[in-house]
C-alpha positions as CSV (number, residue, x, y, z in Angstrom):
1,X,2.6,-11.2,29.6
2,X,4.0,-7.8,30.5
3,X,7.0,-8.4,28.2
4,X,4.7,-9.6,25.3
5,X,2.5,-6.5,25.7
6,X,5.5,-4.2,25.5
7,X,7.0,-6.1,22.5
8,X,3.6,-6.1,20.6
9,X,3.1,-2.4,21.5
10,X,6.4,-1.2,20.1
11,X,6.2,-3.2,16.9
12,X,2.5,-2.3,16.3
13,X,3.4,1.4,16.8
14,X,6.3,1.1,14.5
15,X,4.1,-0.5,11.8
16,X,1.3,2.1,12.2
17,X,3.0,5.4,13.1
18,X,2.6,7.0,9.7
19,X,-1.1,6.4,9.4
20,X,-2.4,6.1,12.9
21,X,-1.9,9.5,14.5
22,X,-4.7,8.9,17.0
23,X,-3.3,6.0,19.2
24,X,-5.9,3.4,18.2
25,X,-3.2,0.7,17.5
26,X,-1.4,1.6,20.8
27,X,-4.6,1.2,22.8
28,X,-5.4,-2.1,21.1
29,X,-1.8,-3.4,21.7
30,X,-2.0,-2.6,25.4
31,X,-5.5,-4.3,25.8
32,X,-5.2,-7.2,23.4
33,X,-4.2,-9.9,25.9
34,X,-5.8,-8.6,29.1
35,X,-8.2,-11.5,29.0
36,X,-5.3,-13.7,30.0
37,X,-5.4,-12.2,33.5
38,X,-8.5,-14.3,34.3
39,X,-8.2,-17.1,36.9
40,X,-9.6,-19.5,34.3
41,X,-6.7,-18.8,31.9
42,X,-4.1,-19.2,34.7
43,X,-5.6,-22.6,35.5
44,X,-5.5,-23.4,31.8
45,X,-1.7,-22.6,31.8
46,X,-1.2,-24.9,34.8
47,X,-3.1,-27.8,33.5
48,X,-1.2,-30.9,32.3
49,X,-3.5,-31.4,29.3
50,X,-4.5,-28.2,27.5
51,X,-7.3,-28.0,24.9
52,X,-6.4,-25.0,22.7
53,X,-9.2,-22.5,22.6
54,X,-11.1,-24.0,25.5
55,X,-10.6,-20.7,27.6
56,X,-11.5,-17.4,25.9
57,X,-9.3,-14.4,26.3
58,X,-9.6,-12.1,23.3
59,X,-12.9,-10.5,24.3
60,X,-11.5,-9.8,27.7
61,X,-9.5,-6.8,26.5
62,X,-12.7,-5.4,24.8
63,X,-14.5,-5.8,28.1
64,X,-11.8,-3.7,29.8
65,X,-12.1,-1.0,27.2
66,X,-15.9,-1.0,27.4
67,X,-15.5,-0.6,31.2
68,X,-13.5,2.6,30.7
69,X,-16.2,3.9,28.4
70,X,-18.9,3.1,30.9
71,X,-16.9,5.1,33.5
72,X,-17.3,8.3,31.5
73,X,-14.5,8.1,28.9
74,X,-16.6,8.5,25.7
75,X,-14.2,8.3,22.8
76,X,-14.6,6.9,19.3
77,X,-11.1,5.5,19.4
78,X,-12.0,3.2,22.3
79,X,-14.9,1.7,20.3
80,X,-12.6,1.1,17.3
81,X,-9.9,-0.4,19.5
82,X,-12.4,-2.7,21.3
83,X,-13.5,-4.2,17.9
84,X,-9.8,-4.7,16.9
85,X,-9.0,-6.5,20.2
86,X,-12.2,-8.6,20.0
87,X,-11.2,-10.0,16.6
88,X,-7.4,-10.3,16.9
89,X,-7.6,-14.1,16.9
90,X,-10.8,-15.0,15.1
91,X,-11.2,-12.1,12.7
92,X,-12.6,-8.6,13.1
93,X,-16.3,-8.7,13.6
94,X,-19.0,-6.3,12.5
95,X,-18.8,-3.5,15.0
96,X,-22.3,-3.7,16.4
97,X,-21.9,-7.4,17.3
98,X,-19.0,-6.5,19.7
99,X,-21.2,-4.5,22.0
100,X,-24.6,-6.2,21.3
101,X,-23.4,-9.8,21.4
102,X,-19.8,-10.6,22.2
103,X,-19.3,-8.5,25.3
104,X,-22.7,-9.4,26.9
105,X,-22.3,-13.1,26.1
106,X,-18.7,-13.3,27.4
107,X,-18.0,-15.9,30.1
108,X,-18.4,-14.8,33.6
109,X,-14.7,-15.3,34.4
110,X,-13.8,-12.4,32.0
111,X,-16.1,-9.9,33.8
112,X,-13.5,-9.3,36.5
113,X,-10.8,-8.3,33.9
114,X,-11.3,-4.5,34.5
115,X,-10.5,-4.9,38.2
116,X,-7.3,-6.9,37.4
117,X,-6.1,-4.4,34.8
118,X,-5.9,-1.1,36.6
119,X,-2.3,-0.4,35.5
120,X,-3.0,-1.0,31.8
121,X,-6.3,1.0,32.0
122,X,-4.4,4.0,33.3
123,X,-1.9,3.7,30.4
124,X,-4.8,3.6,28.0
125,X,-6.2,6.8,29.5
126,X,-2.8,8.5,29.1
127,X,-2.7,7.4,25.4
128,X,-6.1,9.0,24.9
129,X,-4.8,12.3,26.3
130,X,-1.4,12.2,24.5
131,X,-2.8,11.5,21.0
132,X,-5.2,13.7,19.1
133,X,-8.8,12.6,18.7
134,X,-10.3,11.5,15.4
135,X,-11.7,14.2,13.1
136,X,-15.5,14.6,13.3
137,X,-17.6,13.4,10.4
138,X,-15.3,10.9,8.9
139,X,-12.6,12.8,6.8
140,X,-13.5,11.1,3.6
141,X,-14.7,12.3,0.2
142,X,-16.1,8.9,-0.7
143,X,-19.8,7.9,-0.6
144,X,-19.8,6.8,3.0
145,X,-18.6,9.3,5.6
146,X,-17.3,6.3,7.6
147,X,-15.2,4.8,4.7
148,X,-11.9,6.4,5.9
149,X,-12.5,5.2,9.5
150,X,-13.2,1.7,8.2
151,X,-10.0,1.7,6.3
152,X,-8.1,3.1,9.2
153,X,-9.5,0.3,11.4
154,X,-8.4,-2.3,8.9
155,X,-4.9,-0.9,8.8
156,X,-4.6,-0.7,12.6
157,X,-6.0,-4.2,12.9
158,X,-3.3,-5.4,10.5
159,X,-0.5,-3.7,12.4
160,X,-1.7,-5.2,15.7
161,X,-2.2,-8.8,14.3
162,X,1.2,-8.8,12.6
163,X,3.0,-7.4,15.7
164,X,1.3,-10.0,17.9
165,X,2.3,-12.9,15.6
166,X,5.8,-11.7,15.3
167,X,6.4,-11.1,19.0
168,X,4.9,-14.5,19.9
169,X,7.1,-16.1,17.2
170,X,10.2,-14.4,18.6
171,X,9.6,-16.0,22.0
172,X,8.6,-19.5,21.0
173,X,10.7,-19.9,17.8
174,X,13.5,-17.4,17.8
175,X,15.3,-19.3,15.0
176,X,12.3,-18.8,12.7
177,X,12.1,-15.2,13.7
178,X,15.8,-14.7,12.6
179,X,15.1,-16.4,9.2
180,X,12.6,-13.6,8.4
181,X,15.4,-11.0,8.4
182,X,16.8,-10.2,5.0
183,X,19.6,-7.8,4.1
184,X,18.7,-4.2,4.5
185,X,17.6,-2.8,1.2
186,X,17.7,0.7,-0.1
187,X,15.2,2.1,-2.7
188,X,18.1,4.2,-4.0
189,X,20.3,1.1,-4.5
190,X,17.5,-0.8,-6.3
191,X,17.0,2.2,-8.6
192,X,20.7,2.3,-9.3
193,X,20.6,-1.4,-10.3
194,X,17.7,-0.7,-12.6
195,X,19.5,2.2,-14.3
196,X,22.6,0.1,-14.8
197,X,20.5,-2.7,-16.3
198,X,18.8,-0.3,-18.7
199,X,22.1,1.2,-19.7
200,X,23.4,-2.3,-20.5
201,X,20.2,-3.1,-22.4
202,X,20.6,0.0,-24.6
203,X,24.2,-0.8,-25.4
204,X,23.3,-4.3,-26.6
205,X,20.1,-3.1,-28.4
206,X,20.0,-2.4,-32.0
207,X,18.9,1.0,-33.3
208,X,15.5,-0.3,-34.2
209,X,12.3,1.8,-34.2
210,X,10.8,-0.3,-31.4
211,X,13.8,0.3,-29.1
212,X,13.5,4.1,-29.7
213,X,9.8,3.9,-28.6
214,X,10.8,1.8,-25.5
215,X,13.3,4.4,-24.5
216,X,10.7,7.1,-25.0
217,X,8.2,5.3,-22.6
218,X,10.9,4.6,-20.0
219,X,12.1,8.3,-20.0
220,X,8.5,9.5,-19.7
221,X,8.0,7.3,-16.6
222,X,11.1,8.7,-15.0
223,X,10.0,12.3,-15.6
224,X,6.4,11.7,-14.5
225,X,7.5,10.2,-11.2
226,X,9.1,13.4,-10.1
227,X,5.7,15.1,-9.7
228,X,3.6,14.6,-6.5
229,X,0.7,13.1,-8.4
230,X,-0.5,9.8,-6.9
231,X,-3.0,8.5,-9.4
232,X,-1.4,7.8,-12.8
233,X,-2.0,5.7,-15.9
234,X,0.6,4.0,-18.1
235,X,-1.2,3.0,-21.3
236,X,1.2,2.0,-24.2
237,X,1.0,-0.6,-26.9
238,X,2.2,-4.2,-26.3
239,X,5.9,-4.7,-26.5
240,X,7.0,-1.2,-25.4
241,X,8.5,-2.3,-22.1
242,X,5.7,-1.6,-19.6
243,X,7.2,-4.0,-17.1
244,X,10.5,-2.1,-16.7
245,X,9.1,1.4,-17.4
246,X,6.5,1.0,-14.6
247,X,9.0,-0.1,-12.0
248,X,11.2,2.8,-13.0
249,X,8.3,5.1,-12.3
250,X,7.7,3.4,-8.9
251,X,11.3,3.6,-7.7
252,X,11.7,7.2,-8.8
253,X,8.4,8.1,-7.0
254,X,9.5,6.1,-3.9
255,X,12.8,8.0,-3.7
256,X,11.1,11.3,-3.8
257,X,8.0,10.8,-1.8
258,X,9.0,8.4,1.0
259,X,7.5,5.2,-0.3
260,X,8.7,2.0,1.3
261,X,7.9,-0.7,-1.2
262,X,6.4,-1.5,-4.6
263,X,3.5,-3.8,-5.0
264,X,2.8,-5.1,-8.5
265,X,-0.6,-6.8,-8.9
266,X,-1.5,-8.8,-12.0
267,X,-4.7,-10.7,-13.0
268,X,-3.0,-14.0,-14.2
269,X,-0.5,-16.3,-12.6
270,X,1.4,-16.9,-15.9
271,X,2.1,-13.1,-16.1
272,X,3.2,-13.1,-12.5
273,X,5.8,-15.8,-13.2
274,X,7.2,-13.8,-16.1
275,X,7.1,-10.4,-14.4
276,X,8.8,-11.8,-11.2
277,X,11.5,-13.5,-13.2
278,X,12.3,-10.2,-15.0
279,X,12.4,-8.3,-11.8
280,X,14.6,-10.9,-10.1
281,X,16.9,-10.7,-13.1
282,X,17.3,-7.0,-12.5
283,X,17.2,-6.7,-8.7
284,X,18.1,-10.2,-7.5
285,X,15.9,-12.8,-5.8
286,X,16.6,-11.3,-2.3
287,X,14.6,-8.1,-3.3
288,X,11.6,-9.6,-5.1
289,X,8.9,-11.6,-3.5
290,X,6.6,-13.6,-5.8
291,X,3.4,-14.6,-4.2
292,X,0.4,-16.5,-5.6
293,X,-1.5,-19.7,-5.0
294,X,0.4,-21.8,-7.5
295,X,3.9,-21.1,-6.2
296,X,5.4,-23.7,-4.0
297,X,8.0,-22.7,-1.5
298,X,9.0,-26.3,-0.9
299,X,11.0,-26.9,-4.1
300,X,14.2,-25.4,-2.6
301,X,15.0,-25.7,1.1
302,X,17.7,-23.0,1.1
303,X,17.6,-19.9,3.4
304,X,16.3,-17.6,0.7
305,X,13.3,-19.8,-0.1
306,X,12.5,-20.1,3.6
307,X,12.6,-16.3,4.0
308,X,10.3,-15.9,1.0
309,X,7.9,-18.5,2.5
310,X,7.7,-16.5,5.8
311,X,7.5,-13.1,4.0
312,X,4.5,-14.3,2.0
313,X,2.6,-14.2,5.3
314,X,3.1,-10.5,5.9
315,X,5.1,-9.0,3.0
316,X,7.9,-8.0,5.3
317,X,11.6,-7.7,4.3
318,X,11.0,-7.5,0.5
319,X,10.9,-4.1,-1.2
320,X,9.2,-5.5,-4.3
321,X,6.1,-7.7,-4.1
322,X,4.6,-9.4,-7.2
323,X,1.2,-10.9,-6.5
324,X,-2.3,-11.3,-8.0
325,X,-5.1,-8.8,-7.9
326,X,-7.2,-11.4,-6.2
327,X,-4.7,-11.7,-3.3
328,X,-4.4,-7.9,-3.0
329,X,-8.1,-7.0,-3.0
330,X,-9.5,-10.0,-1.2
331,X,-7.0,-9.2,1.6
332,X,-8.2,-5.6,1.6
333,X,-11.8,-6.7,2.1
334,X,-11.1,-9.6,4.4
335,X,-11.5,-9.7,8.2
336,X,-9.4,-12.8,8.8
337,X,-6.0,-12.5,10.6
338,X,-4.1,-14.6,8.1
339,X,-5.2,-12.4,5.2
340,X,-4.9,-8.9,6.8
341,X,-1.5,-9.3,8.4
342,X,0.1,-7.8,5.2
343,X,-2.3,-4.8,4.8
344,X,-0.3,-2.3,6.8
345,X,2.5,-2.8,4.3
346,X,0.3,-1.0,1.7
347,X,0.8,2.3,3.5
348,X,3.6,4.4,1.9
349,X,3.8,2.2,-1.2
350,X,3.4,2.3,-4.9
351,X,0.8,-0.1,-6.2
352,X,1.1,-1.0,-9.9
353,X,-2.1,-2.6,-11.3
354,X,-1.0,-4.2,-14.5
355,X,-3.6,-5.3,-17.1
356,X,-6.0,-3.4,-14.9
357,X,-8.7,-3.6,-17.5
358,X,-9.1,-7.3,-16.5
359,X,-10.4,-6.3,-13.0
360,X,-13.8,-7.8,-12.6
361,X,-16.5,-5.2,-13.3
362,X,-18.8,-6.6,-10.6
363,X,-16.5,-5.3,-7.8
364,X,-15.0,-2.2,-9.4
365,X,-16.9,0.2,-7.2
366,X,-15.6,-1.1,-3.8
367,X,-12.1,-1.7,-5.3
368,X,-11.9,1.9,-6.6
369,X,-13.2,3.3,-3.3
370,X,-10.5,1.4,-1.4
371,X,-7.8,2.7,-3.8
372,X,-9.1,6.2,-3.4
373,X,-8.8,6.0,0.4
374,X,-5.3,4.5,0.2
375,X,-4.2,7.4,-2.0
376,X,-5.9,10.1,0.0
377,X,-4.9,9.1,3.5
378,X,-2.1,6.5,3.4
379,X,0.5,7.9,1.1
380,X,-0.1,5.4,-1.7
381,X,0.5,5.9,-5.4
382,X,-1.7,3.9,-7.8
383,X,-0.5,3.3,-11.3
384,X,-3.0,1.7,-13.8
385,X,-1.1,-0.1,-16.6
386,X,-2.6,-1.5,-19.8
387,X,-1.9,-2.0,-23.4
388,X,-5.5,-1.2,-24.1
389,X,-6.3,2.5,-24.7
390,X,-9.2,2.7,-22.2
391,X,-11.5,5.6,-21.5
392,X,-10.5,7.0,-18.2
393,X,-13.6,9.3,-18.2
394,X,-15.4,6.2,-16.7
395,X,-13.0,5.9,-13.8
396,X,-14.1,9.1,-12.1
397,X,-17.7,7.7,-11.9
398,X,-16.5,4.9,-9.6
399,X,-15.5,5.4,-6.0
400,X,-14.7,9.1,-6.5
401,X,-11.3,8.1,-8.0
402,X,-11.1,11.0,-10.4
403,X,-9.3,10.6,-13.7
404,X,-5.7,9.3,-13.6
405,X,-3.1,11.6,-15.1
406,X,-1.5,9.7,-18.0
407,X,2.3,9.2,-17.9
408,X,2.7,9.2,-21.7
409,X,1.1,12.3,-23.0
410,X,1.5,11.1,-26.6
411,X,0.0,7.7,-26.2
412,X,-2.4,8.2,-29.2
413,X,0.7,8.9,-31.4
414,X,2.4,5.8,-30.0
415,X,-0.6,3.6,-30.9
416,X,-0.8,5.2,-34.3
417,X,3.0,4.6,-34.9
418,X,2.9,1.0,-33.5
419,X,0.5,-0.5,-36.1
420,X,2.4,-3.8,-36.2
421,X,-0.6,-5.8,-37.3
422,X,-3.4,-5.7,-39.8
423,X,-6.8,-6.7,-38.5
424,X,-8.8,-8.9,-40.9
425,X,-12.4,-9.8,-40.2
426,X,-13.3,-13.2,-41.8
427,X,-16.6,-12.5,-43.6
428,X,-18.5,-15.8,-43.1
429,X,-18.5,-18.1,-40.0
430,X,-16.0,-21.0,-40.2
431,X,-16.4,-24.6,-39.5
432,X,-13.6,-26.2,-37.3
433,X,-12.2,-27.8,-40.4
434,X,-12.1,-24.5,-42.4
435,X,-10.5,-22.7,-39.5
436,X,-7.7,-25.2,-39.2
437,X,-7.1,-25.1,-43.0
438,X,-6.8,-21.3,-42.9
439,X,-4.3,-21.6,-40.0
440,X,-2.2,-24.0,-42.0
441,X,-1.6,-21.4,-44.7
442,X,0.8,-19.7,-42.3
443,X,4.3,-21.0,-41.2
444,X,3.3,-20.4,-37.6
445,X,-0.1,-19.5,-36.2
446,X,-1.8,-19.0,-32.9
447,X,-5.6,-19.5,-32.5
448,X,-7.4,-18.3,-29.4
449,X,-10.9,-19.6,-28.7
450,X,-13.5,-18.5,-26.2
451,X,-14.0,-21.9,-24.4
452,X,-12.0,-24.9,-23.4
453,X,-14.4,-27.1,-25.4
454,X,-13.8,-25.1,-28.6
455,X,-10.0,-25.2,-28.1
456,X,-10.2,-29.0,-27.7
457,X,-12.3,-29.4,-30.8
458,X,-10.0,-27.3,-32.9
459,X,-6.9,-29.0,-31.6
460,X,-8.3,-32.5,-32.5
461,X,-9.0,-31.3,-36.0
462,X,-5.5,-29.8,-36.3
463,X,-4.1,-33.2,-35.3
464,X,-6.2,-34.8,-38.0
465,X,-4.9,-32.3,-40.6
466,X,-1.3,-32.3,-39.4
467,X,1.5,-31.9,-41.9
468,X,4.8,-33.7,-41.6
469,X,7.2,-31.9,-39.3
470,X,4.6,-29.6,-38.0
471,X,4.3,-29.1,-34.2
472,X,0.8,-28.7,-32.8
473,X,0.2,-27.5,-29.2
474,X,-2.9,-27.1,-27.0
475,X,-3.1,-24.6,-24.1
476,X,-6.1,-24.3,-21.8
477,X,-7.1,-24.6,-18.1
478,X,-7.8,-28.3,-18.7
479,X,-4.0,-28.5,-18.1
480,X,-2.5,-28.0,-14.7
481,X,-0.2,-25.0,-14.2
482,X,3.0,-27.1,-14.1
483,X,2.0,-28.6,-17.5
484,X,1.1,-25.3,-19.1
485,X,4.3,-23.7,-18.1
486,X,6.3,-26.4,-19.7
487,X,4.3,-26.2,-22.9
488,X,4.7,-22.4,-23.1
489,X,8.5,-22.8,-22.9
490,X,8.4,-25.4,-25.7
491,X,6.4,-23.1,-27.9
492,X,8.8,-20.2,-27.3
493,X,11.7,-22.5,-28.2
494,X,10.0,-23.5,-31.5
495,X,9.2,-19.8,-32.4
496,X,12.8,-18.9,-31.7
497,X,14.0,-21.7,-34.0
498,X,11.4,-20.7,-36.6
499,X,9.7,-24.1,-36.7
500,X,6.4,-24.7,-38.3
501,X,3.8,-24.7,-35.4
502,X,0.1,-24.3,-34.7
503,X,-1.0,-23.3,-31.2
504,X,-4.6,-23.7,-30.2
505,X,-5.4,-21.9,-26.9
506,X,-8.0,-20.2,-24.7
507,X,-7.7,-16.6,-23.6
508,X,-5.1,-17.5,-20.9
509,X,-2.3,-16.6,-23.4
510,X,-3.7,-13.1,-24.2
511,X,-1.9,-11.1,-21.6
512,X,1.7,-11.4,-20.4
513,X,2.7,-14.5,-22.5
514,X,5.5,-13.2,-24.8
515,X,4.6,-15.1,-28.0
516,X,5.5,-13.6,-31.3
517,X,3.5,-15.2,-34.2
518,X,3.2,-13.9,-37.8
519,X,-0.5,-14.8,-37.7
520,X,-3.1,-14.8,-34.9
521,X,-6.7,-16.1,-35.3
522,X,-9.1,-14.7,-32.6
523,X,-12.7,-15.9,-32.2
524,X,-15.0,-12.9,-31.8
525,X,-14.6,-11.6,-28.2
526,X,-14.6,-8.4,-26.1
527,X,-12.7,-5.6,-27.7
528,X,-9.9,-5.6,-25.2
529,X,-9.4,-9.3,-25.6
530,X,-9.0,-8.9,-29.4
531,X,-6.4,-6.2,-28.9
532,X,-4.6,-8.3,-26.3
533,X,-4.5,-11.2,-28.7
534,X,-3.1,-8.9,-31.4
535,X,-0.2,-8.3,-29.0
536,X,0.9,-11.9,-29.7
537,X,1.6,-11.1,-33.4
538,X,4.7,-9.3,-34.7
539,X,5.5,-8.4,-31.1
540,X,9.2,-7.5,-31.9
541,X,8.4,-5.8,-35.2
542,X,10.3,-8.2,-37.4
543,X,7.6,-8.2,-40.1
544,X,6.1,-5.2,-41.9
545,X,2.7,-6.3,-40.6
546,X,1.4,-9.3,-38.6
547,X,-2.0,-10.6,-39.5
548,X,-4.9,-10.9,-36.9
549,X,-7.9,-12.7,-38.2
550,X,-11.2,-12.1,-36.3
551,X,-13.6,-15.0,-37.0
552,X,-16.9,-16.5,-35.8
553,X,-16.8,-20.3,-35.2
554,X,-19.9,-22.3,-36.2
555,X,-21.2,-24.0,-33.1
556,X,-18.7,-22.0,-30.9
557,X,-19.3,-21.5,-27.2
558,X,-19.3,-18.2,-25.3
559,X,-18.9,-17.4,-21.6
560,X,-21.8,-15.5,-20.1
561,X,-22.0,-12.3,-18.1
562,X,-19.8,-9.3,-19.1
563,X,-17.8,-11.4,-21.5
564,X,-20.9,-12.1,-23.6
565,X,-22.0,-8.4,-23.3
566,X,-18.6,-7.2,-24.3
567,X,-18.5,-9.5,-27.3
568,X,-22.0,-8.3,-28.5
569,X,-20.8,-4.7,-28.2
570,X,-17.6,-5.5,-30.1
571,X,-19.6,-7.1,-32.9
572,X,-21.9,-4.0,-33.2
573,X,-18.9,-1.6,-33.3
574,X,-17.0,-3.7,-35.9
575,X,-20.2,-3.9,-38.1
576,X,-20.5,-0.2,-38.0
577,X,-16.8,1.0,-38.2
578,X,-14.9,-2.0,-39.6
579,X,-11.6,-3.4,-38.3
580,X,-9.6,-0.2,-39.3
581,X,-11.1,1.4,-36.2
582,X,-9.2,-1.0,-33.9
583,X,-6.1,1.2,-34.4
584,X,-7.8,4.3,-33.2
585,X,-8.1,4.9,-29.4
586,X,-11.6,6.6,-29.7
587,X,-13.2,3.2,-30.5
588,X,-12.2,2.0,-27.0
589,X,-13.8,5.1,-25.4
590,X,-17.0,4.2,-27.2
591,X,-16.7,0.6,-26.2
592,X,-16.1,1.1,-22.5
593,X,-18.6,3.9,-22.2
594,X,-21.3,1.6,-23.6
595,X,-20.1,-1.3,-21.4
596,X,-20.2,0.7,-18.2
597,X,-23.7,2.0,-19.0
598,X,-25.1,-1.5,-19.0
599,X,-26.0,-1.7,-15.4
600,X,-24.6,1.4,-13.6
601,X,-24.1,1.1,-9.9
602,X,-25.6,-2.4,-9.3
603,X,-23.3,-3.8,-12.1
604,X,-20.2,-2.2,-10.6
605,X,-21.0,-3.3,-7.0
606,X,-23.0,-6.6,-7.5
607,X,-22.6,-7.5,-3.8
608,X,-23.6,-4.1,-2.4
609,X,-20.3,-3.7,-0.5
610,X,-20.2,0.1,-0.7
611,X,-23.8,0.3,0.7
612,X,-23.2,-2.0,3.7
613,X,-23.9,-0.7,7.2
614,X,-20.7,1.1,8.4
615,X,-18.0,-1.1,10.0
616,X,-19.5,-4.4,8.7
617,X,-16.1,-6.2,8.4
618,X,-17.3,-9.8,8.8
619,X,-20.2,-9.2,6.3
620,X,-17.9,-7.6,3.7
621,X,-15.5,-10.6,4.0
622,X,-18.3,-13.0,3.4
623,X,-19.7,-11.0,0.4
624,X,-16.6,-9.8,-1.5
625,X,-15.5,-12.2,-4.2
626,X,-13.1,-11.3,-7.1
627,X,-13.8,-14.5,-8.9
628,X,-16.6,-17.1,-8.8
629,X,-16.0,-19.2,-5.8
630,X,-18.3,-22.0,-7.0
631,X,-15.2,-24.0,-8.2
632,X,-13.2,-26.9,-6.8
633,X,-9.5,-27.8,-7.3
634,X,-8.8,-31.2,-8.8
635,X,-5.4,-32.8,-8.2
636,X,-4.3,-34.6,-11.4
637,X,-3.1,-37.9,-10.1
638,X,-2.0,-39.2,-13.5
639,X,-0.1,-36.2,-14.8
640,X,3.4,-37.4,-15.6
641,X,5.3,-34.1,-15.5
642,X,7.2,-34.4,-12.3
643,X,8.7,-37.6,-10.9
644,X,7.2,-38.6,-7.6
645,X,5.8,-35.2,-6.6
646,X,2.1,-36.0,-7.0
647,X,2.6,-39.4,-5.4
648,X,4.2,-37.7,-2.4
649,X,1.3,-35.2,-2.1
650,X,-1.2,-38.0,-2.2
651,X,0.8,-40.0,0.4
652,X,0.8,-36.9,2.7
653,X,-2.9,-36.5,2.3
654,X,-3.5,-40.1,3.4
655,X,-0.9,-40.2,6.2
656,X,-0.7,-36.6,7.7
657,X,-3.2,-35.7,10.5
658,X,-4.1,-32.5,8.6
659,X,-3.1,-30.7,5.4
660,X,-0.9,-27.6,5.7
661,X,-1.0,-24.4,3.8
662,X,2.3,-25.5,2.1
663,X,0.5,-28.7,0.9
664,X,-2.3,-26.8,-0.7
665,X,0.1,-24.3,-2.3
666,X,2.3,-27.1,-3.8
667,X,-0.8,-29.1,-4.9
668,X,-2.1,-26.1,-6.9
669,X,0.8,-26.7,-9.3
670,X,-0.8,-30.0,-10.3
671,X,-4.5,-29.1,-10.1
672,X,-7.1,-27.8,-12.4
673,X,-10.1,-25.8,-11.3
674,X,-13.6,-26.8,-12.3
675,X,-17.1,-25.4,-11.6
676,X,-19.2,-27.6,-9.4
677,X,-22.2,-27.1,-11.7
678,X,-20.3,-28.1,-14.8
679,X,-21.3,-31.2,-16.8
680,X,-17.8,-32.5,-16.4
681,X,-18.0,-32.4,-12.6
682,X,-21.5,-33.9,-12.5
683,X,-20.8,-36.7,-15.0
684,X,-17.4,-37.8,-13.6
685,X,-18.1,-38.3,-9.9
686,X,-16.9,-41.9,-10.0
687,X,-13.4,-40.7,-11.0
688,X,-13.3,-38.0,-8.3
689,X,-12.2,-38.6,-4.7
690,X,-12.9,-35.8,-2.2
691,X,-9.8,-34.8,-0.1
692,X,-11.2,-31.8,1.8
693,X,-13.7,-29.0,1.2
694,X,-13.2,-27.8,-2.3
695,X,-10.4,-30.4,-3.2
696,X,-10.6,-33.6,-5.1
697,X,-8.2,-36.2,-6.6
698,X,-8.8,-37.0,-10.3
699,X,-8.3,-40.8,-10.9
700,X,-9.3,-40.6,-14.6
701,X,-7.1,-40.0,-17.6
702,X,-4.7,-37.1,-18.0
703,X,-3.5,-36.5,-21.5
704,X,0.0,-35.1,-21.9
705,X,-1.2,-32.9,-24.8
706,X,-4.5,-31.6,-23.7
707,X,-4.8,-32.2,-19.9
708,X,-7.6,-33.7,-17.9
709,X,-10.1,-35.7,-20.0
710,X,-13.8,-36.6,-19.9
711,X,-14.6,-40.3,-19.7
712,X,-15.7,-40.3,-23.4
713,X,-12.7,-38.4,-24.7
714,X,-9.7,-40.3,-26.0
715,X,-6.1,-39.2,-25.5
716,X,-3.2,-38.9,-27.9
């Protein structure tokens, strides 16, 4: 135990030394396992048959710290460390429950811990003297004077939990511990690789106007990164190389201001795939960790894949992390050990939020408050990236973020110069048949609908009107991720070979999917969605102008909430200003200003996170949701895309004593998500077999064109 305490202490201090100047992590590391000194725990170790968790120990360290306070050492750091210790196995509790419930209700055998821990208690007193105390009043400009201390506790908790896991692993599974270690990386070396890659790209590139604009954006990012400004925005039109330009900014900033890693967070899995592949092409797989729920680390059993699987737990040993905004922010507001292990890696980092306009509005206030704290106190740079010219005046209303400084000073001119499409509003609403007939007037066309049901109806009509030799594709969340990825690659191949194709899709193709169609049809939608859809037309500037048709579908569906409100606001603006205004950035300022004014604070913080009682970690974890959690995952048993993989997953479900994280991660590739209150879920219960909480097997039909099918829908 003495060896483990020292090992955890030194690792936790190494993880936290840049942000914990007060000794909180050190105190928690010394105290975290003092509960194992109890006689009951010693007997547990000696027992032939052990029932894991039958003897408590975590609260024992908190009892020891509480005892020091009762003996006259009144210090806020002790209170914070006690809560961290109390939750280092089960999750950090609300602070008041530690002293009001957990310590008073602790088993009697833990009450003697202070008498058994005199050496450690003296070390803790010495730490209190050696490190400076916390500043009075909270050191925060945000709404709550306690917000900084809450974030500090989260980061210290993360450092302790990660150090505890790693030191325990080193003792019990040294081989696994060794596998975590990658080659030493240098930010300077990564930046040199990027510069060489860009030089090669320029040498190969033709002297086209679009390449000149890309170089302009890249150079602006390089120059902007030399300034010590930690809240930036990169807003440039689609196709101007945001992916490489933003990482150039991040690496230049990291070199100059002692940043340790770059974290790229995106809203959609399909964009993550594409972004991670681009970065791996530039920097190599050993430097880029791709992490999301639909990525399986079991496909390849080599050493690199094993290292990636382990690093996904705590973001160690990789300088570039590509993940989802859901993973990033739900970890920031979580109290669970498995989620928070990685948090301390955010300190001294550059966070790139790509397609940030897709952040859900109902949690914007707590998200912006957290980002503000990371920038102010943890040496974090935040870059907001988008192809939509948003109004940043609204940002300073949320979480005291202030207004980001734009990297490209001439972004309005860029948008004016990059008018690669013409927006055309279809005057009268269209039937499904009329819509398909209009699409067929073009050699290749993409149609984006607002709902899966609409996409399915239009696809069936397109099949009915199909011309000889014409390829017709369907893309929606009715299809499992493995299926969608294969179809996207087929579409890209057809576009490259200039084949006649029609693609009918939902909004999942709007951001990050590098399609380049001469014509795009977009059902009336929020303004940013329409502009994102336009980015799938004439992307490479091969035509004088691409065509983007904005239409209303007779009988078309519409998601509720902010999507519906955004659509209504877009319709009003287009009625008043016409589609010509879509090329002018001021229309977006009008749009977002009106959108933010719909519900003010309660709309931006629907769960009341920013108004919770201070240090309510468990409550915040329960309340904070980036996406609607009222969904289940349905494993598509009859999907025929991968030989034997689904059968193996089902066999493991039936035979294994429990399902591992790896099982769930791999199964996500072959699952679709469905709302539990949807008509599909209610009406097809006889085809659904429950596996575990939130997981089902679909025994019904899976169409290899359109995905999972209702009982009354036929396949192709």
